[in-house]
Residue, then its C-alpha position, 0 to 999 in steps of 0.5 A: m393594719n401593717q406600715t408601709s415603707t418604700q425606697q428613699s433617696p439619700s436626701e430623704q434618709s439624711c437628718r442633716l439634709c431634713a427640713l426639720s433637723a433644727l428641731c430634732i438635732p442639737a446644733a452642737l453636734d459634729d458631723a461624726l456624732i450626726t453620722e453616729l446618730e444616724s445609724f440607728i435611726s430609720s428616717g422618714k419611714r412611711y406610714a399609711k393613715n389609721n396605722t398603729v405605730y405602737r400599742q399600750k403596754e408593748n415594750f418600749c423601745s423607740l422614739y418617733v419624730v413626726k417628719a410629715g403627717a400627724v399622730k394621736t395618742y390614746i389610752t384605753d380603760v378597763n372598760g375598752r373606752e379610748h380616751i385621746t391624750g394628744f396630737y402630734l405634728p411634724g417636728e414633735i416626738i412621741g413616746l417620751e413618756s414611756i421611757a421610765g417604765r420601759e412600756y408604751l403607756e399609750t397607743a399611737v395611731t396616724l391621722a393621716d399618711c405620715h412619715l415617721c423617724k424611728i429611733d432606737y432608744a437603747q442606742l441613743a441612751q448609749l450615745r448620750k452616755n458617751n457625749s455630754s453634748l446630748s445632755d441639753w438635747a435630752i432635757n429639751l426633748f422631756s421639756q417637749s413632752l411636759a409642754s404637750g401635757h400642759d396643753f392638755f390641762t390648758c384646754l380642760s381647765q376652761h370651764t365651757a366648751v366653746a372656751r376649750l375649743a378656743t383655747f385648742l385651736l390656739i394651741i394648734s395655731k401656735r404648734t402648726s407654726r414653725t416660727g413660734d408665732y401663731q398661724l392664722d390659717f391651718s388644717l386640722p388633722m384630726s376629726r371633730q369627733d377626735i377633738g370632742n373626745y380629747l376636750g371631754l366633749a360629746s360630738e354634737t357639743s363639739s360641733r355646736a361650739f365650732s358653730k358658735l365660734v363661726e357665729q361670733q366671727c372668730i373663725e371661718k371653717k371649711n371642713r377641717q380647714i380653719r381661718i382665725t378672722d378675729f384673733d383678739k376675740l378668740v383670745a378672749v373666748s378662750s381666756m388663754s394668756l398669750s404666754t401659754 
């Protein structure tokens, strides 16, 4: 499926006017540097649901910031099986793990209609060499990538399906919020099957784990809409430290 794009107003194209700019642009940058940054960012390009952003083993050339919607990444093993490695929400950056090898390590696919900002990495790297103020920003970007991997291993470290799912919901709850707090009401952009794949669970096991959390009155679930009704109980089921 080919990506789709439409004409945007200047406000949609400007990084400075974007609601997510505080997450993407270093606060210390002056207007001239931001203008230079904007010159190689395709801001808010539209991608339809189930659109492939890039494929595993393609040459790495760009990073992507989720402006709206959600994206999943997965690797394909030698037997052709797909293993989901991450989910990316607004304000999060995709492709950082592929910089060193100059080859995309995963395939990225949109989970809904999305707006993604595409950043030409070669131009970004050159800009960073000439502007020391971008160094802290680069470190922050790599920290985000490490944190995403930490989320994955935190989920898999739980021994039961219910604990893995509880941990996953708490992580998504916090990542959905832009304030750093936990969001008690949120929508899951990914399917139950995708969640099961990510957590290493069969689809039926994932479904039973959701039912168990509802029965224990930890959450309410209506389709993909989740409401955490007993936060402390959900934390206890997950055995997750709130500092995670």
